[in-house]
N, C-alpha and C positions, 0 to 999 in steps of 0.2 A: 324688620322687626315691627310686631306686632304693641299695641297701647300697652303702656304700664299701667298695671292694675291699680283702681283707685277704689278706697274706702267708698263706700256709699252712706252718704251722712243726711243730715236734715235736709239740707241744702239741695241734692242732687238731681236734676233732670236728666233719665233715659230716654234713650228715642223713642219716636211716638208719632205718630200722626196725629197733631192737635186739631183741632178746627173748634173754634167759636160758633156756637149754638143760641139760638132761640126758640123756648118753648111757649107755644101759646095755650092757655088756659080756655076752657070752655065759658068760663066768665071773662074772657076778653084780655087777660093781663097776660104782658111778654116776659118771660123770664129768662135771665140772665146763668149762659151756661156751657160747657166744652165736652167734648167727646175726643177724649186719648184712643186713639188704636194699635196694635200692634202697626210696624211699617211694613215687615215683605209676607208676613204669613196672615189669613184670616183669623179674626180672633176664634176663640175655641169659649168663649164662656163673657158673660157680659155683668156686671156690676152696675147697679143705679145705686149713689150716695146719697141718701138723706142728712144733712148737717144735724148740729146741736141748736140750740136755742138764739135763736138770733137777738133776741132782747137780753141776753147774756155774752155775745160776742161769736155765736156759732154763723156761717156764713160755710159758702165754697172752697175757700182757702183755711179751713181748720186743719189743724195740722195732720191728723190722719185722712181725710180728703185729700188735699193736693200729695204727702207722700204717695197714696195708692193710684193715685193718676200718673205722676210721675215716675212709677216703679213697675204697675202690675201687667202694662202692655208689652213691656222688654222682658220682664222677669218670669210673665206667666203667659201670654197671648191672650189675653184679658181685655178687653173693652170696658173703658171705665167712663159712665157718665156721671159729671156732678156738677150742681146745679145752686142760684141761691133761690131759695123759698118766698114766697111774696113779702115785698116790702124789705129783703133784704140785699145787702151791698156789700161789696169784695173788691179787688184792684179791681178786676175783668168790669164791673159797672153795679148800678141797680136794678132788682127784679123791681115791677111795677106793684102797684099795688100796696097792699099795709099787714104786720100780721094780725094773725086771727085765731090765735088762740086753737091750733091744731084742727079747725071748722075749715075754714075757707083753703086752706091749704091740701083738703082734698082735690081739688082740680089741679094743684101745681105737681103731685103724685102722677094722678091720671095723663098729665098733658106728658110726665117720663117719661110712662110708659108707651104711651104713644107712638112718641116719639123715636123708641127704640125697636119697637113693634114695625112699625115705619119703613126703617134702617134694615130690616130682617137681621136682625145682633140675636145672637144665637144664647141661649140655656142664662135667663134674666132671673139676677138674684139683687132681693134688696137690702141695701149694706145700712142698716141705720144709728144714726150714734147719737146717743142721751135723745132729745127731743123728735132725732131723726127713727127712733125706734117707735114711737107712738106714733106718727105719722105713716110708718110701714107696719105696723098694726093694726092698725084701725082703715084704713084707705090703701093697702098696696097689696090684700091678699086676691088678685085678679089670676084668672086663666092662664095667663099670658109667663107668669113669676113660677120659676122652679122652688124658691125657700125665699127665709130672710136668715138674716145675720144679724145680730141683735149687738152694738157693743155699748154696753151700761146702759143698758135697761133702763131710765125711773119706775116707770107706769105711772105714767103721772093722770095722763087723758085714756091711755090705754084702760078699759074694763073686761071684767069675763068674757063678755060675748066678742069682743073681739079678736080675745087671744082663738076662742071655740072655734073661729073661723079657718085656722090654720092646721087643725089637728091633721088632714093630710096632707100638709107641705112639709119639708125641709125645716125645721126652726134651731137655729144654735145662738145660744146667749154668751157672751164674753162678758164676765161680771168679776171686777175688780173688787180686792180681799176689802179695801177702805171703801168703798163706796159708799156716798153719806146718804145714798138715797134706795138704792136697795141690793145690798151683800149676798153674798153666796146664797145662804140659809134662807132668807128672805125669797130670795127669786127662784130658788128649788121648790119653795113651796108656792107660791104664786105659778108659776108655769105650770109647775107638777099638774096642778088641780084643773086644770084649762087647758097644755097641752102637754099630754103624757108624754109623748115623744118628743119632746124640746130637748137638744142638750146645754147642760147650763156647765160650762166650763170660768173652771176658778182662775181670776189673774193672780198669782201670790203677791205682795208687798204694792199694788196699785191704786189707784186712787180711780175719780170718776173721770180725768180726763184724759189718762191710760197717758198722762206723760213718761219718758224712759221707757215705755212698753212697746212703740211703733211697730217693730220688725216681727215681733212675734204674734201682734193682732193683724198683719197684712201675713203672714205665714199659716194662722186660721181662718182667713179669708179665703186667701189659695185653696188649703187643705179641705175647706167644705164645698167650695166653687167647684172646683175640679180638681180631684184628687189626685188623678196620673201626674200631677205634677209633683215632684220631690220636693218637702221641703226640711229644715228653714231654705228660704233661699237665700240666695248668693247674695253676701253680704258685702261683696268687692264688686267693681266693675273694669273690664278692660278695654272696651270699645267707644265711640266716642259718645261724647256727656257733656253737660253745662251744669254751670253751679249759678241758682237763681236765688235772690232775695227777695221774699214777698213783704209788700207794704199791707200790712194789715189796716183795715179800714173799720169801722166801728158803726154799725146801725144806729 
């Protein structure tokens, strides 16, 4: 008899090939990261995760980042690279350097893109969350990148000239109804002015951190990066899996 189906919860880790990786930046820093890939099949697409503001607790284990890494390789055949930007610490360790207000982090984004290119991973998407959306918009418009998925974009550091670079790429913005920084109406105005092709998707009832919206956010990531995969994704799993509690480490 097969394994009984279990509900995929916040702590459920589905099967993947998980590899601790070190990204080396052009300015000589070593960044802590992890690559999670499908177990039995080649990846059909790749997401590079850019975490929220490390000075306010953001890191590679922030809840959407770890859930994407724990679920998407098994549920959608997507490879997931997550890492700590400079000076950021998580259970996996601390990346060298120090927080640089989205300036020096350009080398971090470049190192991540160089890594996935070197591995030959397919159809690379940047998935930024909060601060990570600024890094994507400012530093991620690379020829190897198919597009960007922006979760709760505050547009704190990004300027019109950064957004305008993305006009020929797919950009999808997941905007919480009650975002303290950029609610949906303002997001449509700001993105519409510089990336008229950008899609702004409302998340009713959600706040900036998307608490309680993980399933819907992951569905949106998959339907954008790999639309042939049916969504909503499965909410239960009948194969091998484990439950894991992450230790949250403050930077």
